[in-house]
C-alpha positions in Angstrom: 52.5 53.7 24.3 55.6 54.7 22.3 55.9 53.0 19.3 59.5 51.1 18.7 60.4 53.1 15.6 60.5 56.5 17.7 62.1 54.9 21.0 64.7 54.0 18.0 64.7 57.8 16.7 64.9 59.1 20.4 67.7 56.7 21.2 69.8 57.8 17.7 70.1 61.3 18.6 73.0 60.7 21.4 75.5 59.5 19.0 74.1 60.0 15.5 73.3 62.7 12.8 69.9 63.3 12.4 67.9 65.2 9.3 71.8 65.9 8.7 73.0 67.8 11.5 76.0 66.4 13.7 74.6 65.8 16.9 76.0 67.9 19.5 78.4 67.2 22.1 77.3 64.6 25.1 75.9 66.6 28.2 77.2 67.3 31.2 76.2 64.2 33.0 75.0 60.8 31.6 71.5 60.6 30.4 69.1 58.3 29.6 68.7 57.6 25.6 65.0 58.7 25.4 66.4 62.0 27.1 67.2 64.5 23.7 69.2 67.0 24.4 70.8 70.1 23.5 73.6 72.2 25.2 75.3 75.8 24.4 78.8 74.6 26.5 77.0 76.2 29.8 73.8 74.4 29.8 72.2 71.0 29.1 68.2 71.4 28.7 66.8 68.0 27.3 63.0 66.5 26.5 61.9 62.9 27.2 60.5 60.8 24.3 58.7 58.7 26.7 57.5 61.6 28.8 55.3 63.9 26.4 58.3 65.8 25.2 58.2 67.6 28.5 61.6 69.2 30.0 62.7 66.4 32.0 66.5 67.3 32.1 68.1 71.0 33.4 72.1 71.0 34.6 74.9 73.5 33.8 78.7 73.2 34.4 78.3 74.4 38.4 75.8 72.0 38.8 75.8 69.0 36.5 73.0 66.8 38.1 69.5 66.8 36.6 67.0 69.6 38.9 64.0 68.6 37.2 61.7 66.5 39.4 60.3 63.7 37.0 58.8 61.5 39.7 55.7 61.1 37.7 53.6 62.6 34.9 52.5 65.6 37.0 56.0 66.8 37.8 58.6 67.9 35.0 59.1 71.2 33.4 55.7 71.3 31.2 52.9 72.9 29.4 49.5 72.5 31.8 45.9 74.0 31.4 42.1 74.1 32.3 39.2 74.5 30.5 35.4 74.4 30.9 33.3 73.1 34.1 34.3 70.1 36.9 32.7 66.8 35.7 32.4 63.9 37.9 33.6 60.7 35.0 34.7 58.7 37.9 31.9 56.1 36.2 34.5 56.2 33.2 37.5 55.4 35.5 38.6 59.1 36.7 40.8 59.0 39.5 38.6 59.5 42.6 41.4 61.8 43.9 40.3 64.2 40.8 37.0 64.2 40.8 35.3 66.4 39.8 37.7 67.9 37.5 37.8 70.2 34.7 39.3 69.9 31.1 43.1 69.7 31.9 45.1 68.2 28.8 48.6 67.9 30.7 52.0 67.8 28.3 54.0 65.0 30.5 50.3 62.7 31.0 47.5 61.3 32.9 47.7 60.3 36.7 48.8 56.6 35.4 50.2 56.8 31.6 52.5 59.2 29.9 51.7 61.4 27.0 52.4 60.6 23.2 54.8 62.5 21.4 53.8 62.9 17.7 57.2 64.5 16.0 60.4 65.5 17.5 63.1 67.2 15.8 66.3 68.9 16.6 68.3 72.0 14.5 71.7 72.3 14.5 72.1 70.6 17.9 71.1 74.3 19.6 67.1 73.6 19.5 64.2 71.1 20.2 61.2 71.1 18.4 57.8 69.0 19.5 54.9 68.1 18.6 52.3 66.2 21.6 49.4 64.7 22.2 48.7 65.2 25.7 46.7 63.4 28.4 43.8 64.8 30.6 45.1 64.5 33.9 42.2 63.5 36.0 41.8 59.7 33.8 44.2 57.1 33.5 44.9 57.1 30.1 42.7 58.9 27.8 44.3 61.2 25.3 43.0 64.8 25.2 41.6 66.2 21.6 44.4 68.4 22.0 47.7 69.1 20.2 51.2 70.8 22.2 53.8 72.1 20.1 57.2 73.4 21.7 60.2 75.3 20.9 63.4 74.7 23.6 66.3 76.5 23.1 68.9 79.3 24.2 68.3 82.8 24.3 71.0 85.0 22.0 73.9 85.8 23.4 73.1 84.7 27.4 74.9 81.5 28.0 72.9 81.1 31.0 69.5 81.2 29.7 66.9 78.7 28.0 64.3 80.1 26.2 60.7 77.8 25.7 58.0 78.6 23.2 55.0 77.0 23.9 51.8 76.7 21.6 48.4 75.0 22.5 45.6 73.7 20.5 42.7 72.8 21.4 40.0 70.9 19.1 37.5 69.8 21.6 33.9 69.2 20.0 31.6 72.0 20.6 28.8 71.4 22.9 30.7 68.8 24.7 30.3 67.7 28.7 32.9 70.4 29.8 30.9 73.4 28.4 31.9 76.6 27.1 35.0 78.7 27.8 35.3 79.8 31.6 38.3 81.9 32.9 40.7 79.7 34.6 44.4 79.6 36.0 47.0 78.4 33.5 50.3 77.3 34.3 53.2 79.2 32.2 54.4 76.6 32.8 54.5 74.0 35.8 57.7 73.6 36.8 58.8 71.3 39.4 62.8 70.9 40.6 64.2 68.3 43.0 63.7 69.2 47.0 67.1 70.5 47.3 66.1 73.7 46.1 64.5 75.0 49.0 65.2 78.8 49.0 62.6 80.4 47.2 62.5 84.0 46.2 60.9 86.6 44.0 62.9 89.3 42.0 62.6 92.6 42.3 65.2 94.0 39.9 68.4 95.6 40.8 69.9 92.6 42.1 67.2 92.4 44.9 65.7 89.5 46.3 62.6 88.6 48.4 62.4 85.4 50.3 59.4 83.8 49.7 58.0 81.1 52.9 55.8 78.6 52.3 54.8 75.3 54.0 55.0 71.8 52.2 51.4 71.6 50.2 49.7 71.5 47.8 47.8 73.6 48.3 50.4 75.8 46.9 51.6 79.2 48.6 50.9 82.3 46.6 53.5 84.6 45.5 53.5 88.1 43.5 57.1 88.9 42.0 56.9 92.4 40.7 59.3 91.2 37.6 57.4 88.3 36.9 60.6 86.1 37.8 61.0 83.8 41.1 64.1 81.3 41.8 64.9 78.3 43.9 68.3 78.3 45.0 70.1 75.2 47.3 72.1 76.3 50.2 75.2 76.3 48.4 74.1 79.3 46.0 73.6 77.4 42.9 69.6 78.4 41.6 67.3 77.7 38.9 64.9 80.9 38.2 62.0 81.3 35.7 61.0 84.1 34.0 57.4 84.8 32.4 56.2 88.0 31.3 52.9 86.5 30.2 51.9 85.8 34.0 49.1 88.0 34.8 48.5 87.2 38.5 50.1 85.6 41.3 52.4 82.6 40.9 51.7 79.3 42.2 54.8 78.0 44.7 56.2 76.0 47.5 57.6 72.9 48.7 56.3 69.3 48.8 57.4 66.5 50.8 60.6 66.4 53.4 64.2 66.3 53.5 66.6 67.7 50.6 66.7 65.1 47.9 68.8 65.9 45.1 67.4 62.7 42.7 64.8 63.8 40.1 62.7 60.5 41.0 62.0 61.1 44.5 59.1 62.1 45.7 59.6 65.4 47.4 60.3 68.4 45.0 59.9 72.6 44.5 57.2 73.6 42.5 56.7 77.1 41.0 54.4 78.0 38.4 53.8 81.5 36.9 49.9 81.8 36.2 46.9 84.0 33.8 43.9 83.7 33.7 42.6 83.1 30.5 39.1 81.2 28.6 40.1 78.6 26.5 37.0 77.3 24.6 36.6 74.3 22.7 39.0 75.5 19.4 41.0 78.0 21.1 45.1 78.3 20.6 47.4 79.9 22.7 50.9 80.7 22.9 53.4 82.3 25.3 56.9 82.3 25.9 59.0 81.7 29.4 63.0 81.5 30.2 65.0 79.3 32.7 67.9 80.9 33.9 70.5 79.5 35.9 73.6 80.2 38.1 74.4 81.9 41.0 72.0 84.8 42.5 74.1 87.5 41.1 74.2 85.8 37.9 70.9 84.9 37.9 70.0 89.0 38.8 71.9 90.2 36.0 70.0 88.1 33.6 66.7 88.7 34.6 67.2 92.4 34.3 68.5 92.1 30.7 65.1 89.6 29.8 63.4 92.4 31.5 64.6 95.4 29.4 64.4 93.2 26.5 60.7 91.0 27.0 59.0 93.1 30.0 55.5 94.1 27.6 55.6 90.4 26.2 51.9 89.0 26.7 50.2 85.9 26.0 48.6 85.4 22.5 45.1 84.2 22.2 42.2 83.1 20.1 38.5 81.8 21.1 
């Protein structure tokens, strides 16, 4: 559980002065006190102190409602990693739907609980830095031997673009039950949006898009966006895109559930996850960046072209 002292600190970010820096203007839509937000006047992005410091809020002037699905600890926009072999831990309380399962630390939390934020700072009202002790997804309430760091801010000179830097540090004991490194798909990151963003497209460059059709999952569909970017759009043209030049293989994508819900707490959602195949050992570190781009299709396309020009060669950094 998060401490009462830390809950007070989170609440104090809205309407108080933190670390000598004035708090930014109120976000475009009212949010709970636990959500710490920053805004550049166009986009508001926020992380939740009680949900592992993962991104739980994303809105912009044209779409003031939150677009992040927060129905359970496996949703959100969050770091998620896999390592080692699959283990049957049902005798220890492992959820039967997730057994056997590999070592899978999740920023948001496990199947029955939320992860713990160790540290959170906000700089000049434009950047949020967090440190999180993740939980193992398959267990109801077991912290992982790991640390996740995240820096959430805005891409300089681009009003519709959020940039997120992720760092993962594995602190497992050598020779534990999961064993040594194995090639696994890593989500860079796992993104869940409200179900109303039903139209999924891969960006092809030069303003061109390709529709991606997929029935409700899981299992998720697969897409191979050539410019390392995909977007989800509403029928009215509002969109949110994910760009991750560090992705090395296909992307997971698709809807979950029916209807066109706009509520972040509803079960139905849209899922997008850039993937990279990486072997993580007991003491590995892993770093990458991704970008979130919002707006109409033409605006997103223009920003994606600019980001591709600047960052297409950027990869991931991993140590054994």
